[in-house]
Every structure is written in C-alpha cells, then in structure tokens.
PDB file of all heavy atoms in Angstrom:
ATOM      1  N   MET A   1     -34.869  93.721 -38.464  1.00  0.00           N
ATOM      2  CA  MET A   1     -35.716  92.553 -38.234  1.00  0.00           C
ATOM      3  C   MET A   1     -34.807  91.430 -37.758  1.00  0.00           C
ATOM      4  O   MET A   1     -33.754  91.131 -38.300  1.00  0.00           O
ATOM      5  CB  MET A   1     -36.410  92.176 -39.555  1.00  0.00           C
ATOM      6  CG  MET A   1     -37.393  91.098 -39.397  1.00  0.00           C
ATOM      7  SD  MET A   1     -38.369  91.068 -40.915  1.00  0.00           S
ATOM      8  CE  MET A   1     -38.846  89.410 -40.904  1.00  0.00           C
ATOM      9  N   THR A   2     -35.251  90.722 -36.709  1.00  0.00           N
ATOM     10  CA  THR A   2     -34.430  89.639 -36.177  1.00  0.00           C
ATOM     11  C   THR A   2     -34.687  88.350 -37.016  1.00  0.00           C
ATOM     12  O   THR A   2     -35.717  88.111 -37.614  1.00  0.00           O
ATOM     13  CB  THR A   2     -34.853  89.340 -34.758  1.00  0.00           C
ATOM     14  OG1 THR A   2     -36.208  88.969 -34.703  1.00  0.00           O
ATOM     15  CG2 THR A   2     -34.545  90.575 -33.874  1.00  0.00           C
ATOM     16  N   THR A   3     -33.670  87.536 -37.024  1.00  0.00           N
ATOM     17  CA  THR A   3     -33.755  86.223 -37.741  1.00  0.00           C
ATOM     18  C   THR A   3     -33.932  85.126 -36.673  1.00  0.00           C
ATOM     19  O   THR A   3     -33.488  85.238 -35.588  1.00  0.00           O
ATOM     20  CB  THR A   3     -32.554  85.975 -38.583  1.00  0.00           C
ATOM     21  OG1 THR A   3     -31.449  85.975 -37.705  1.00  0.00           O
ATOM     22  CG2 THR A   3     -32.396  87.002 -39.628  1.00  0.00           C
ATOM     23  N   HIS A   4     -34.613  84.054 -37.103  1.00  0.00           N
ATOM     24  CA  HIS A   4     -34.829  82.956 -36.191  1.00  0.00           C
ATOM     25  C   HIS A   4     -33.656  82.008 -36.282  1.00  0.00           C
ATOM     26  O   HIS A   4     -33.224  81.600 -37.413  1.00  0.00           O
ATOM     27  CB  HIS A   4     -36.110  82.215 -36.615  1.00  0.00           C
ATOM     28  CG  HIS A   4     -36.293  80.981 -35.777  1.00  0.00           C
ATOM     29  ND1 HIS A   4     -36.674  80.960 -34.507  1.00  0.00           N
ATOM     30  CD2 HIS A   4     -36.197  79.663 -36.124  1.00  0.00           C
ATOM     31  CE1 HIS A   4     -36.791  79.728 -34.051  1.00  0.00           C
ATOM     32  NE2 HIS A   4     -36.482  78.914 -34.992  1.00  0.00           N
ATOM     33  N   ARG A   5     -32.981  81.785 -35.170  1.00  0.00           N
ATOM     34  CA  ARG A   5     -31.931  80.775 -35.112  1.00  0.00           C
ATOM     35  C   ARG A   5     -32.410  79.453 -34.580  1.00  0.00           C
ATOM     36  O   ARG A   5     -33.131  79.416 -33.613  1.00  0.00           O
ATOM     37  CB  ARG A   5     -30.792  81.303 -34.212  1.00  0.00           C
ATOM     38  CG  ARG A   5     -30.075  82.502 -34.819  1.00  0.00           C
ATOM     39  CD  ARG A   5     -28.951  82.953 -33.927  1.00  0.00           C
ATOM     40  NE  ARG A   5     -27.941  81.881 -33.871  1.00  0.00           N
ATOM     41  CZ  ARG A   5     -26.988  81.828 -32.997  1.00  0.00           C
ATOM     42  NH1 ARG A   5     -26.805  82.765 -32.118  1.00  0.00           N
ATOM     43  NH2 ARG A   5     -26.094  80.805 -32.994  1.00  0.00           N
ATOM     44  N   ALA A   6     -31.987  78.415 -35.218  1.00  0.00           N
ATOM     45  CA  ALA A   6     -32.341  77.061 -34.741  1.00  0.00           C
ATOM     46  C   ALA A   6     -31.668  76.809 -33.366  1.00  0.00           C
ATOM     47  O   ALA A   6     -30.502  77.201 -33.210  1.00  0.00           O
ATOM     48  CB  ALA A   6     -31.961  76.028 -35.735  1.00  0.00           C
ATOM     49  N   PRO A   7     -32.347  76.164 -32.453  1.00  0.00           N
ATOM     50  CA  PRO A   7     -31.712  75.830 -31.164  1.00  0.00           C
ATOM     51  C   PRO A   7     -30.517  74.940 -31.401  1.00  0.00           C
ATOM     52  O   PRO A   7     -30.519  74.071 -32.274  1.00  0.00           O
ATOM     53  CB  PRO A   7     -32.782  75.164 -30.365  1.00  0.00           C
ATOM     54  CG  PRO A   7     -33.803  74.759 -31.373  1.00  0.00           C
ATOM     55  CD  PRO A   7     -33.696  75.675 -32.488  1.00  0.00           C
ATOM     56  N   GLU A   8     -29.478  75.137 -30.588  1.00  0.00           N
ATOM     57  CA  GLU A   8     -28.284  74.326 -30.712  1.00  0.00           C
ATOM     58  C   GLU A   8     -28.644  72.886 -30.246  1.00  0.00           C
ATOM     59  O   GLU A   8     -29.429  72.617 -29.403  1.00  0.00           O
ATOM     60  CB  GLU A   8     -27.182  74.853 -29.781  1.00  0.00           C
ATOM     61  CG  GLU A   8     -26.820  76.271 -30.176  1.00  0.00           C
ATOM     62  CD  GLU A   8     -25.341  76.512 -30.104  1.00  0.00           C
ATOM     63  OE1 GLU A   8     -24.645  75.556 -29.746  1.00  0.00           O
ATOM     64  OE2 GLU A   8     -24.938  77.598 -30.415  1.00  0.00           O
ATOM     65  N   SER A   9     -27.943  71.914 -30.895  1.00  0.00           N
ATOM     66  CA  SER A   9     -28.143  70.523 -30.631  1.00  0.00           C
ATOM     67  C   SER A   9     -27.719  70.145 -29.252  1.00  0.00           C
ATOM     68  O   SER A   9     -26.680  70.595 -28.812  1.00  0.00           O
ATOM     69  CB  SER A   9     -27.407  69.697 -31.674  1.00  0.00           C
ATOM     70  OG  SER A   9     -27.540  68.323 -31.340  1.00  0.00           O
ATOM     71  N   LEU A  10     -28.507  69.373 -28.548  1.00  0.00           N
ATOM     72  CA  LEU A  10     -28.087  68.870 -27.224  1.00  0.00           C
ATOM     73  C   LEU A  10     -27.153  67.662 -27.375  1.00  0.00           C
ATOM     74  O   LEU A  10     -26.628  67.224 -26.357  1.00  0.00           O
ATOM     75  CB  LEU A  10     -29.301  68.540 -26.453  1.00  0.00           C
ATOM     76  CG  LEU A  10     -30.246  69.675 -26.087  1.00  0.00           C
ATOM     77  CD1 LEU A  10     -31.457  69.147 -25.331  1.00  0.00           C
ATOM     78  CD2 LEU A  10     -29.502  70.743 -25.257  1.00  0.00           C
ATOM     79  N   ALA A  11     -27.030  67.159 -28.558  1.00  0.00           N
ATOM     80  CA  ALA A  11     -26.137  65.947 -28.751  1.00  0.00           C
ATOM     81  C   ALA A  11     -24.677  66.297 -28.729  1.00  0.00           C
ATOM     82  O   ALA A  11     -23.857  65.448 -28.628  1.00  0.00           O
ATOM     83  CB  ALA A  11     -26.545  65.252 -30.013  1.00  0.00           C
ATOM     84  N   ALA A  12     -24.311  67.560 -28.845  1.00  0.00           N
ATOM     85  CA  ALA A  12     -22.925  67.923 -28.950  1.00  0.00           C
ATOM     86  C   ALA A  12     -22.126  67.570 -27.730  1.00  0.00           C
ATOM     87  O   ALA A  12     -21.009  67.055 -27.817  1.00  0.00           O
ATOM     88  CB  ALA A  12     -22.789  69.418 -29.296  1.00  0.00           C
ATOM     89  N   PRO A  13     -22.601  67.807 -26.472  1.00  0.00           N
ATOM     90  CA  PRO A  13     -21.728  67.523 -25.293  1.00  0.00           C
ATOM     91  C   PRO A  13     -21.757  66.036 -24.879  1.00  0.00           C
ATOM     92  O   PRO A  13     -21.276  65.799 -23.803  1.00  0.00           O
ATOM     93  CB  PRO A  13     -22.277  68.407 -24.261  1.00  0.00           C
ATOM     94  CG  PRO A  13     -23.710  68.599 -24.588  1.00  0.00           C
ATOM     95  CD  PRO A  13     -23.735  68.516 -26.099  1.00  0.00           C
ATOM     96  N   THR A  14     -22.276  65.172 -25.646  1.00  0.00           N
ATOM     97  CA  THR A  14     -22.392  63.777 -25.171  1.00  0.00           C
ATOM     98  C   THR A  14     -20.976  63.109 -25.046  1.00  0.00           C
ATOM     99  O   THR A  14     -20.785  62.307 -24.224  1.00  0.00           O
ATOM    100  CB  THR A  14     -23.256  62.922 -26.085  1.00  0.00           C
ATOM    101  OG1 THR A  14     -22.811  63.039 -27.407  1.00  0.00           O
ATOM    102  CG2 THR A  14     -24.719  63.372 -26.009  1.00  0.00           C
ATOM    103  N   ARG A  15     -20.028  63.466 -25.945  1.00  0.00           N
ATOM    104  CA  ARG A  15     -18.757  62.796 -25.922  1.00  0.00           C
ATOM    105  C   ARG A  15     -17.933  63.165 -24.659  1.00  0.00           C
ATOM    106  O   ARG A  15     -17.456  62.260 -24.006  1.00  0.00           O
ATOM    107  CB  ARG A  15     -17.919  63.190 -27.196  1.00  0.00           C
ATOM    108  CG  ARG A  15     -16.646  62.402 -27.262  1.00  0.00           C
ATOM    109  CD  ARG A  15     -16.082  62.539 -28.656  1.00  0.00           C
ATOM    110  NE  ARG A  15     -16.627  61.475 -29.499  1.00  0.00           N
ATOM    111  CZ  ARG A  15     -16.241  61.213 -30.705  1.00  0.00           C
ATOM    112  NH1 ARG A  15     -15.324  62.010 -31.233  1.00  0.00           N
ATOM    113  NH2 ARG A  15     -16.742  60.270 -31.411  1.00  0.00           N
ATOM    114  N   PRO A  16     -17.889  64.418 -24.244  1.00  0.00           N
ATOM    115  CA  PRO A  16     -17.178  64.701 -22.949  1.00  0.00           C
ATOM    116  C   PRO A  16     -17.897  64.094 -21.809  1.00  0.00           C
ATOM    117  O   PRO A  16     -17.242  63.659 -20.850  1.00  0.00           O
ATOM    118  CB  PRO A  16     -17.199  66.209 -22.884  1.00  0.00           C
ATOM    119  CG  PRO A  16     -17.307  66.698 -24.267  1.00  0.00           C
ATOM    120  CD  PRO A  16     -18.176  65.616 -24.954  1.00  0.00           C
ATOM    121  N   VAL A  17     -19.252  64.079 -21.803  1.00  0.00           N
ATOM    122  CA  VAL A  17     -19.986  63.502 -20.649  1.00  0.00           C
ATOM    123  C   VAL A  17     -19.723  61.986 -20.602  1.00  0.00           C
ATOM    124  O   VAL A  17     -19.518  61.443 -19.499  1.00  0.00           O
ATOM    125  CB  VAL A  17     -21.492  63.798 -20.825  1.00  0.00           C
ATOM    126  CG1 VAL A  17     -22.282  63.037 -19.826  1.00  0.00           C
ATOM    127  CG2 VAL A  17     -21.729  65.298 -20.665  1.00  0.00           C
ATOM    128  N   THR A  18     -19.689  61.344 -21.764  1.00  0.00           N
ATOM    129  CA  THR A  18     -19.431  59.892 -21.804  1.00  0.00           C
ATOM    130  C   THR A  18     -18.050  59.594 -21.280  1.00  0.00           C
ATOM    131  O   THR A  18     -17.793  58.716 -20.514  1.00  0.00           O
ATOM    132  CB  THR A  18     -19.575  59.369 -23.215  1.00  0.00           C
ATOM    133  OG1 THR A  18     -20.911  59.646 -23.667  1.00  0.00           O
ATOM    134  CG2 THR A  18     -19.353  57.888 -23.247  1.00  0.00           C
ATOM    135  N   ALA A  19     -17.091  60.433 -21.651  1.00  0.00           N
ATOM    136  CA  ALA A  19     -15.648  60.206 -21.192  1.00  0.00           C
ATOM    137  C   ALA A  19     -15.580  60.446 -19.717  1.00  0.00           C
ATOM    138  O   ALA A  19     -14.933  59.685 -18.980  1.00  0.00           O
ATOM    139  CB  ALA A  19     -14.744  61.174 -21.900  1.00  0.00           C
ATOM    140  N   ALA A  20     -16.276  61.434 -19.164  1.00  0.00           N
ATOM    141  CA  ALA A  20     -16.246  61.726 -17.728  1.00  0.00           C
ATOM    142  C   ALA A  20     -16.935  60.545 -16.936  1.00  0.00           C
ATOM    143  O   ALA A  20     -16.403  60.132 -15.880  1.00  0.00           O
ATOM    144  CB  ALA A  20     -17.000  63.019 -17.451  1.00  0.00           C
ATOM    145  N   LEU A  21     -17.990  60.063 -17.459  1.00  0.00           N
ATOM    146  CA  LEU A  21     -18.707  58.930 -16.779  1.00  0.00           C
ATOM    147  C   LEU A  21     -17.770  57.697 -16.829  1.00  0.00           C
ATOM    148  O   LEU A  21     -17.703  56.967 -15.823  1.00  0.00           O
ATOM    149  CB  LEU A  21     -20.042  58.606 -17.464  1.00  0.00           C
ATOM    150  CG  LEU A  21     -21.135  59.613 -17.185  1.00  0.00           C
ATOM    151  CD1 LEU A  21     -22.349  59.236 -18.053  1.00  0.00           C
ATOM    152  CD2 LEU A  21     -21.495  59.547 -15.720  1.00  0.00           C
ATOM    153  N   LEU A  22     -17.122  57.417 -17.940  1.00  0.00           N
ATOM    154  CA  LEU A  22     -16.224  56.282 -18.051  1.00  0.00           C
ATOM    155  C   LEU A  22     -15.060  56.435 -17.024  1.00  0.00           C
ATOM    156  O   LEU A  22     -14.729  55.450 -16.314  1.00  0.00           O
ATOM    157  CB  LEU A  22     -15.695  56.179 -19.430  1.00  0.00           C
ATOM    158  CG  LEU A  22     -14.754  55.000 -19.687  1.00  0.00           C
ATOM    159  CD1 LEU A  22     -15.448  53.699 -19.493  1.00  0.00           C
ATOM    160  CD2 LEU A  22     -14.220  55.069 -21.094  1.00  0.00           C
ATOM    161  N   LEU A  23     -14.474  57.597 -16.948  1.00  0.00           N
ATOM    162  CA  LEU A  23     -13.372  57.822 -16.025  1.00  0.00           C
ATOM    163  C   LEU A  23     -13.841  57.692 -14.555  1.00  0.00           C
ATOM    164  O   LEU A  23     -13.146  57.131 -13.693  1.00  0.00           O
ATOM    165  CB  LEU A  23     -12.768  59.199 -16.237  1.00  0.00           C
ATOM    166  CG  LEU A  23     -11.892  59.332 -17.437  1.00  0.00           C
ATOM    167  CD1 LEU A  23     -11.455  60.792 -17.613  1.00  0.00           C
ATOM    168  CD2 LEU A  23     -10.691  58.417 -17.413  1.00  0.00           C
ATOM    169  N   SER A  24     -15.016  58.141 -14.291  1.00  0.00           N
ATOM    170  CA  SER A  24     -15.524  58.052 -12.911  1.00  0.00           C
ATOM    171  C   SER A  24     -15.860  56.625 -12.499  1.00  0.00           C
ATOM    172  O   SER A  24     -15.593  56.202 -11.393  1.00  0.00           O
ATOM    173  CB  SER A  24     -16.773  58.917 -12.699  1.00  0.00           C
ATOM    174  OG  SER A  24     -17.830  58.494 -13.517  1.00  0.00           O
ATOM    175  N   VAL A  25     -16.347  55.808 -13.462  1.00  0.00           N
ATOM    176  CA  VAL A  25     -16.634  54.423 -13.209  1.00  0.00           C
ATOM    177  C   VAL A  25     -15.317  53.672 -13.001  1.00  0.00           C
ATOM    178  O   VAL A  25     -15.234  52.865 -12.078  1.00  0.00           O
ATOM    179  CB  VAL A  25     -17.431  53.805 -14.388  1.00  0.00           C
ATOM    180  CG1 VAL A  25     -17.429  52.279 -14.308  1.00  0.00           C
ATOM    181  CG2 VAL A  25     -18.858  54.329 -14.347  1.00  0.00           C
ATOM    182  N   LEU A  26     -14.321  54.006 -13.836  1.00  0.00           N
ATOM    183  CA  LEU A  26     -12.992  53.332 -13.591  1.00  0.00           C
ATOM    184  C   LEU A  26     -12.372  53.726 -12.255  1.00  0.00           C
ATOM    185  O   LEU A  26     -11.789  52.847 -11.635  1.00  0.00           O
ATOM    186  CB  LEU A  26     -12.069  53.721 -14.794  1.00  0.00           C
ATOM    187  CG  LEU A  26     -12.380  53.088 -16.165  1.00  0.00           C
ATOM    188  CD1 LEU A  26     -11.503  53.631 -17.158  1.00  0.00           C
ATOM    189  CD2 LEU A  26     -12.303  51.567 -16.059  1.00  0.00           C
ATOM    190  N   ALA A  27     -12.502  54.996 -11.913  1.00  0.00           N
ATOM    191  CA  ALA A  27     -11.973  55.435 -10.638  1.00  0.00           C
ATOM    192  C   ALA A  27     -12.682  54.757  -9.471  1.00  0.00           C
ATOM    193  O   ALA A  27     -12.069  54.307  -8.527  1.00  0.00           O
ATOM    194  CB  ALA A  27     -12.091  56.942 -10.517  1.00  0.00           C
ATOM    195  N   GLY A  28     -14.033  54.612  -9.584  1.00  0.00           N
ATOM    196  CA  GLY A  28     -14.729  53.952  -8.547  1.00  0.00           C
ATOM    197  C   GLY A  28     -14.385  52.505  -8.406  1.00  0.00           C
ATOM    198  O   GLY A  28     -14.275  51.962  -7.347  1.00  0.00           O
ATOM    199  N   ALA A  29     -14.297  51.803  -9.576  1.00  0.00           N
ATOM    200  CA  ALA A  29     -13.875  50.393  -9.554  1.00  0.00           C
ATOM    201  C   ALA A  29     -12.487  50.249  -8.918  1.00  0.00           C
ATOM    202  O   ALA A  29     -12.270  49.271  -8.215  1.00  0.00           O
ATOM    203  CB  ALA A  29     -13.911  49.849 -10.962  1.00  0.00           C
ATOM    204  N   GLY A  30     -11.569  51.139  -9.293  1.00  0.00           N
ATOM    205  CA  GLY A  30     -10.217  51.108  -8.691  1.00  0.00           C
ATOM    206  C   GLY A  30     -10.266  51.280  -7.200  1.00  0.00           C
ATOM    207  O   GLY A  30      -9.568  50.630  -6.432  1.00  0.00           O
ATOM    208  N   TRP A  31     -11.172  52.255  -6.772  1.00  0.00           N
ATOM    209  CA  TRP A  31     -11.199  52.492  -5.335  1.00  0.00           C
ATOM    210  C   TRP A  31     -11.758  51.250  -4.613  1.00  0.00           C
ATOM    211  O   TRP A  31     -11.273  50.864  -3.527  1.00  0.00           O
ATOM    212  CB  TRP A  31     -12.054  53.687  -5.091  1.00  0.00           C
ATOM    213  CG  TRP A  31     -12.202  54.131  -3.685  1.00  0.00           C
ATOM    214  CD1 TRP A  31     -11.316  54.784  -2.916  1.00  0.00           C
ATOM    215  CD2 TRP A  31     -13.246  53.729  -2.754  1.00  0.00           C
ATOM    216  NE1 TRP A  31     -11.775  54.920  -1.594  1.00  0.00           N
ATOM    217  CE2 TRP A  31     -12.970  54.313  -1.526  1.00  0.00           C
ATOM    218  CE3 TRP A  31     -14.449  53.066  -2.943  1.00  0.00           C
ATOM    219  CZ2 TRP A  31     -13.797  54.149  -0.444  1.00  0.00           C
ATOM    220  CZ3 TRP A  31     -15.269  52.904  -1.855  1.00  0.00           C
ATOM    221  CH2 TRP A  31     -14.993  53.436  -0.592  1.00  0.00           C
ATOM    222  N   ILE A  32     -12.806  50.686  -5.128  1.00  0.00           N
ATOM    223  CA  ILE A  32     -13.436  49.475  -4.512  1.00  0.00           C
ATOM    224  C   ILE A  32     -12.400  48.326  -4.482  1.00  0.00           C
ATOM    225  O   ILE A  32     -12.296  47.648  -3.487  1.00  0.00           O
ATOM    226  CB  ILE A  32     -14.719  49.086  -5.274  1.00  0.00           C
ATOM    227  CG1 ILE A  32     -15.798  50.152  -4.972  1.00  0.00           C
ATOM    228  CG2 ILE A  32     -15.201  47.696  -4.821  1.00  0.00           C
ATOM    229  CD1 ILE A  32     -17.056  49.967  -5.847  1.00  0.00           C
ATOM    230  N   ALA A  33     -11.681  48.145  -5.601  1.00  0.00           N
ATOM    231  CA  ALA A  33     -10.703  47.076  -5.618  1.00  0.00           C
ATOM    232  C   ALA A  33      -9.592  47.327  -4.578  1.00  0.00           C
ATOM    233  O   ALA A  33      -9.124  46.400  -3.942  1.00  0.00           O
ATOM    234  CB  ALA A  33     -10.081  46.952  -7.009  1.00  0.00           C
ATOM    235  N   GLY A  34      -9.206  48.603  -4.435  1.00  0.00           N
ATOM    236  CA  GLY A  34      -8.194  48.917  -3.439  1.00  0.00           C
ATOM    237  C   GLY A  34      -8.741  48.680  -2.009  1.00  0.00           C
ATOM    238  O   GLY A  34      -7.935  48.216  -1.167  1.00  0.00           O
ATOM    239  N   MET A  35      -9.962  48.937  -1.763  1.00  0.00           N
ATOM    240  CA  MET A  35     -10.533  48.723  -0.451  1.00  0.00           C
ATOM    241  C   MET A  35     -10.626  47.212  -0.118  1.00  0.00           C
ATOM    242  O   MET A  35     -10.337  46.741   0.958  1.00  0.00           O
ATOM    243  CB  MET A  35     -11.974  49.334  -0.370  1.00  0.00           C
ATOM    244  CG  MET A  35     -11.939  50.826  -0.231  1.00  0.00           C
ATOM    245  SD  MET A  35     -11.176  51.459   1.314  1.00  0.00           S
ATOM    246  CE  MET A  35      -9.655  52.111   0.639  1.00  0.00           C
ATOM    247  N   ILE A  36     -11.020  46.420  -1.158  1.00  0.00           N
ATOM    248  CA  ILE A  36     -11.082  44.976  -0.979  1.00  0.00           C
ATOM    249  C   ILE A  36      -9.662  44.422  -0.709  1.00  0.00           C
ATOM    250  O   ILE A  36      -9.483  43.571   0.185  1.00  0.00           O
ATOM    251  CB  ILE A  36     -11.702  44.309  -2.204  1.00  0.00           C
ATOM    252  CG1 ILE A  36     -13.205  44.664  -2.263  1.00  0.00           C
ATOM    253  CG2 ILE A  36     -11.558  42.800  -2.169  1.00  0.00           C
ATOM    254  CD1 ILE A  36     -13.882  44.300  -3.522  1.00  0.00           C
ATOM    255  N   TYR A  37      -8.680  44.931  -1.502  1.00  0.00           N
ATOM    256  CA  TYR A  37      -7.330  44.474  -1.290  1.00  0.00           C
ATOM    257  C   TYR A  37      -6.838  44.808   0.062  1.00  0.00           C
ATOM    258  O   TYR A  37      -6.154  44.034   0.784  1.00  0.00           O
ATOM    259  CB  TYR A  37      -6.427  45.064  -2.351  1.00  0.00           C
ATOM    260  CG  TYR A  37      -4.944  44.743  -2.169  1.00  0.00           C
ATOM    261  CD1 TYR A  37      -4.494  43.489  -2.502  1.00  0.00           C
ATOM    262  CD2 TYR A  37      -4.116  45.649  -1.624  1.00  0.00           C
ATOM    263  CE1 TYR A  37      -3.185  43.162  -2.349  1.00  0.00           C
ATOM    264  CE2 TYR A  37      -2.732  45.338  -1.401  1.00  0.00           C
ATOM    265  CZ  TYR A  37      -2.277  44.130  -1.761  1.00  0.00           C
ATOM    266  OH  TYR A  37      -0.995  43.798  -1.564  1.00  0.00           O
ATOM    267  N   THR A  38      -7.141  46.026   0.556  1.00  0.00           N
ATOM    268  CA  THR A  38      -6.721  46.480   1.842  1.00  0.00           C
ATOM    269  C   THR A  38      -7.306  45.618   2.942  1.00  0.00           C
ATOM    270  O   THR A  38      -6.668  45.195   3.906  1.00  0.00           O
ATOM    271  CB  THR A  38      -7.075  48.000   2.087  1.00  0.00           C
ATOM    272  OG1 THR A  38      -6.450  48.754   1.072  1.00  0.00           O
ATOM    273  CG2 THR A  38      -6.711  48.486   3.433  1.00  0.00           C
ATOM    274  N   MET A  39      -8.629  45.384   2.819  1.00  0.00           N
ATOM    275  CA  MET A  39      -9.307  44.618   3.870  1.00  0.00           C
ATOM    276  C   MET A  39      -8.786  43.129   3.895  1.00  0.00           C
ATOM    277  O   MET A  39      -8.616  42.530   4.943  1.00  0.00           O
ATOM    278  CB  MET A  39     -10.818  44.630   3.654  1.00  0.00           C
ATOM    279  CG  MET A  39     -11.404  46.019   3.842  1.00  0.00           C
ATOM    280  SD  MET A  39     -11.079  46.766   5.411  1.00  0.00           S
ATOM    281  CE  MET A  39     -12.220  45.859   6.430  1.00  0.00           C
ATOM    282  N   ALA A  40      -8.527  42.617   2.691  1.00  0.00           N
ATOM    283  CA  ALA A  40      -8.046  41.234   2.607  1.00  0.00           C
ATOM    284  C   ALA A  40      -6.623  41.187   3.195  1.00  0.00           C
ATOM    285  O   ALA A  40      -6.288  40.209   3.913  1.00  0.00           O
ATOM    286  CB  ALA A  40      -8.053  40.784   1.167  1.00  0.00           C
ATOM    287  N   ASP A  41      -5.773  42.144   2.910  1.00  0.00           N
ATOM    288  CA  ASP A  41      -4.420  42.116   3.382  1.00  0.00           C
ATOM    289  C   ASP A  41      -4.348  42.388   4.875  1.00  0.00           C
ATOM    290  O   ASP A  41      -3.484  41.931   5.549  1.00  0.00           O
ATOM    291  CB  ASP A  41      -3.625  43.183   2.622  1.00  0.00           C
ATOM    292  CG  ASP A  41      -2.114  43.045   2.830  1.00  0.00           C
ATOM    293  OD1 ASP A  41      -1.613  41.902   2.916  1.00  0.00           O
ATOM    294  OD2 ASP A  41      -1.447  44.111   2.999  1.00  0.00           O
ATOM    295  N   TRP A  42      -5.317  43.238   5.349  1.00  0.00           N
ATOM    296  CA  TRP A  42      -5.319  43.594   6.750  1.00  0.00           C
ATOM    297  C   TRP A  42      -5.544  42.365   7.695  1.00  0.00           C
ATOM    298  O   TRP A  42      -5.010  42.251   8.731  1.00  0.00           O
ATOM    299  CB  TRP A  42      -6.417  44.622   7.015  1.00  0.00           C
ATOM    300  CG  TRP A  42      -6.244  45.444   8.253  1.00  0.00           C
ATOM    301  CD1 TRP A  42      -5.663  45.121   9.425  1.00  0.00           C
ATOM    302  CD2 TRP A  42      -6.757  46.782   8.445  1.00  0.00           C
ATOM    303  NE1 TRP A  42      -5.712  46.178  10.286  1.00  0.00           N
ATOM    304  CE2 TRP A  42      -6.359  47.191   9.703  1.00  0.00           C
ATOM    305  CE3 TRP A  42      -7.447  47.647   7.579  1.00  0.00           C
ATOM    306  CZ2 TRP A  42      -6.699  48.484  10.182  1.00  0.00           C
ATOM    307  CZ3 TRP A  42      -7.783  48.919   8.071  1.00  0.00           C
ATOM    308  CH2 TRP A  42      -7.411  49.275   9.429  1.00  0.00           C
ATOM    309  N   THR A  43      -6.440  41.435   7.228  1.00  0.00           N
ATOM    310  CA  THR A  43      -6.769  40.297   8.026  1.00  0.00           C
ATOM    311  C   THR A  43      -5.722  39.254   8.058  1.00  0.00           C
ATOM    312  O   THR A  43      -5.767  38.288   8.860  1.00  0.00           O
ATOM    313  CB  THR A  43      -8.104  39.691   7.568  1.00  0.00           C
ATOM    314  OG1 THR A  43      -7.999  39.294   6.186  1.00  0.00           O
ATOM    315  CG2 THR A  43      -9.273  40.676   7.708  1.00  0.00           C
ATOM    316  N   LEU A  44      -4.714  39.328   7.100  1.00  0.00           N
ATOM    317  CA  LEU A  44      -3.721  38.253   7.066  1.00  0.00           C
ATOM    318  C   LEU A  44      -2.629  38.469   8.119  1.00  0.00           C
ATOM    319  O   LEU A  44      -2.245  39.488   8.485  1.00  0.00           O
ATOM    320  CB  LEU A  44      -3.116  38.231   5.625  1.00  0.00           C
ATOM    321  CG  LEU A  44      -4.033  37.840   4.552  1.00  0.00           C
ATOM    322  CD1 LEU A  44      -3.319  37.935   3.171  1.00  0.00           C
ATOM    323  CD2 LEU A  44      -4.501  36.379   4.747  1.00  0.00           C
TER     324      LEU A  44
END
C-alpha cells in the first residue's frame, strides 16, 4: 500500500533565487554606470 507524501514546500528555493536576483541587479547597475561613465568620458 502506498503512503501519501506531503508536497515539498515551494519556499525552499527562495534564498538562491533572491541571491541571484540581487547579483543580477548589481551587475545591471554596474553595467549602466559603466555605460554612463563611458559616454561622459567619450564626449570630453
């Protein structure tokens, strides 16, 4: 006879997802800052 297993919690992978989102936001902000710096330096 089979036993009923409770479904695994979906809250478990939130920490890696949050870390990945934070790193991607930081990388995007750095890229944008680099582009602004490049464009500002280019015109001088």
